[in-house]
N, C-alpha and C positions, 0 to 999 in steps of 0.2 A: 809830327813828322820827323824822324832821324836822317839826315844829311851824314856820310862819310866820303871822307878824301884818301885815297891809298895813294901813294907817292911809292912809284915802283924805278927800281934801279936794274938794268935791264943786263945784262953780260954782251960786251962790244962784239960786233960782229951777228949775234943772235936776235936780233932786232926782228928779223922779218919773220923767223920762227916763232919768235915772242907773240905778234901782232896777231898771227892767225889763231894761236894758242887762244887768245886773249877774247878774238870778235867770236867765234866759237864758243867761249864759254857766254859773254854778250847775248847774244842768239838764245842758250839756253835760258839764261836768267829772265830774259827779257818773254818767255814765249810761256814759261813755267814758273813763277814767280809773283801771282797777283798782288803782295806786296809791298813789291820793288815798282816803283815808278818812274827810277831813271837808270841806265846800269849801264856808262859811256867811258869808251878808250879816248882818251885826249893826249897828243905830244907836248909836252914842253919846247919852248926855244932851244935851253940848252939840250933837248934830245933826249931827257928824261921822260917818263910817261906815266900820267895822273889817270884813275878811275874815279869818274864821280857816280857816287850812286845816293839814290834817294828813296827811303822808306816810311810806309804807314806807318808802325810801333815795329816795337821791341820783338812780336812774336816772331814779324816778317824779318826782322832781322837774322833773328833766331835759327831760321827756316831758310835762309839763306846760306848760314856755316854748316849747315847740318845735310843738306842738299846732296843728292849724288853727283851731277855736275860741276860743284863747288867742289867737290873734294876728289873725285875725277884729276880736275882742271891742276890742282896745288901737287899733285907729282909729276904731271905733266911742264910745270912749273919749275920744277926744282932744277934741272940743268941750266936753266936758263935766265936765272935771277944774279944776281950778284951782289945780293945781300935781303936781308928782311925787307919788308916793306913799312912805308911810315906811314900809320893810321892816325887819321884824325876823324873823331867823330863831335857831333854836333846836333844842339835839338832848331831845328826850325822857329822860328816864332810867327812870322806869317806868312 
């Protein structure tokens, strides 16, 4: 399995719009990606956001990146983000 942590910086004042868009994306991931076992939006204490993701294998990661809903969300997030995401990818051990 492959775990991904995506740290996201949202523009101040755009949090509500971001949460709506991100929760919509999460719902589509959960409904349409059988190789994805977890896709959850979390808010850190400092107000920044983290998305926790868990995939069956590399093929599931690739399917996520190529999905129509993920590509459409990218355009939607463009005006909401205060910078590029910080992505950490890990292999699940147990």
